[in-house]
N, C-alpha and C positions, 0 to 999 in steps of 0.2 A: 424575550424574543431574541433570536440569533441575529448577529450583524450580517448584512448582505454585502458581498463584494461588488456585484453588478446590480445596478438600480433595478428594482422590481418593475418600474415603468419601461425600461429598455427591454427586459425579458418579455413583458406583456405585449409590447408593441410588435416585437419580432414574432411572437407566437400568433398574434392576431392576423398578421399578414399571411400566415400559412394555414390557419385554422380550417378554412373551407375545403382546401385540397386534402388536408389530413382527415377531416370528417368523411369525405367521399371515399378515400382510400380505405379507411377503417370499416365503413359500411360494406364496401366491396369485399374486403377480406372476410368480414363476418359472414357474408353470403356464401363465399367459397368454402369456408370451414363448415358452415351449416350443412352443406351438401354431403359432407363426410361425417356428419354426426358430432361435430365438435362445436361447443358453445364458446363463442369469443369472449363473452362476459366471464366465464369460468377461468379462461386463460388470463384475462385482464386482472381478475382478483388475485391469482397466484403471482403474477408479475408485480402487482402493487406491494406484495409482502416480501418480495425478493430484495435483498440488500447485499452489496459487495463492499469489502474493505479495500481501500486504495493503498497499495504499497507505497511508502514514501519515495522510494527510488523511481517510481513510475512518473513522478512529476519533475524529476531532475533531468539533466542532460546526460545522455547515455555514454557508454564507453565499453571497453572490454577489460580483461585482466592485463592487457598489454598496453593500453592507452586510454586516455580520457579525451572526450571531444566536447569542450565547453561551447556554449552558444549564447547569443543575446537573450536576455530575459531569464536566464537560468536562476533558480533559487539560490540564494547565498547561504542559507542555513535551514534548519528544520522548521523554523518559524515561518519562513517564506513558503516552504513546502506545505505547511498546514493551511496557509492562505490559499494556495493553489488547489489543495484538496477541497477547501470550502467552496471554491468556484464550481468544481465538478459536482459536488454535492448539491449546490443550489440549482444547477442546470438539470441534473438527472433525477434528483430526489430519490436516489437509490444507493448512495454511497455515504452512509452516516458515520463510518469509522475509518481510521487510518492505522496501517500496520507499520510500525517503526523498524528500522534496520540499525542495529547497534554494532559497531561503534559510530557509524556515520551520523546518526541522529541523536547522539548522546547530548543531553542537556538536563537541567534541573527538572525533575519530574513535576514539581508543583507549577513551574512556569509553563511546561508543556500542557498540563491539564487546563490551566487558565487560558492559554492560547486557543486550545481546541474548543473549550466551552464557549468562548466568545463567538464562535461560528456554529455552535450546536453540534460539534463533532465529538466523538469518543475514540477510544483506542481498541483495536482488535489484537490479533496475534503479534507478539514480539518476534523479530527475526534476529538471530545471533549470527554474526559473520565470523566464521573461522575458515573461510576459503581464500582469504587474502590477508596480507599483513597490515595491521594498523600501525600508525605512526608511533614510534617509541616502544613497541612491544618487545619484550626480551627475546622470545623464541619465534622463529619463522614457521609459518604453516606451509612452506613450499613442499614439504614431504608429508603432509598430513597434519591433523590436529588431534582429534580424539583417539586416533589410532597411530599417532606418531611413534616412532621407535624411541624417542627421547621422553623420559618421564616428565621432565620440566615442561615440554611443549604440551603434553597431554594435560598436566595440571593447569597450565595457563588456559587451555581451551575449556576445561571444566569450570574454572573460576569465572571465565567470561560468560558462560551460559548461566551460572548461578546469579551473576550480576544482572543479566538480562531478565531473569525471573523476578528478581527484587524490583527492578524498574517497572516491569510489567504489573506486578502486584500493586504498586503505588498508583499506576495509571488505570487500574481496573481491568487489565488484560486477563484473559482466561486461557491463553495458549502461548506456546513457544514453538517457533519453527527453527530448527537447527540446520543452518546452511553449512555444509562441510565440503571441502575439496579433496577429501581423502580418497585414495584409490589410484588407479592409473588410467591413462588414455588408451592404451592398447595392450594386448596380451604380451607378457614377457617383459614389460617395461620395468617392473619392480623386482624382477628375479635377481 
C-alpha cells in the first residue's frame, strides 16, 4: 500500500461533510444530461479512466526567464516535489505519474524511483530544458540550442536530450518532451 501524506480520516471527514450536496448536484446534472440523451454514468466511466501526469514544475514556485519568485512552503528539491505530487494524486485519484524536468529535477534515478513508489507514483514524459541555461553549462542557449549557429552548443543540446532519454528509460518513461527556446520573438529579430 502507498504511503498517504494526508490522513485518510481527514479526507473522509471532509468528504462526508459535502457528500449530501454532491449527491444532489450529481443527480441534478444527470437529469439535465439525460434530457439531451447523454448518460452521466458513461461520462463517469470515462472520467474514472482518465489520468494526468503532473509536471514537476507545477508544484514549484513560479517565475519567468527573467526572475524567480520563491515563496513559503516551496519544495526544496525533486523529492519534496514528489511528495507534493503525492498529495495531488491522493486527493484527485487521477494523477498517478510525474513528468520530470531536467536539469532542474536531476537526481539519482534509483532514488527517484524509490521516492515515487513510496507514494504509488510513476513517471511519465521526461522534459528536457534547452530554453534556459543550466548552472555550469559550457555553452549558452541564449541564441538557440538544437539550431544554434555554434556546433558546440548544438552538440551540448543533443547530449542533454540523450541524457534525458537515458534517465527516462531508467525511470520507465516512454516519452521525451523537448523544450527549446530556438527562434525569435518577432519578425526580423534574427536577420
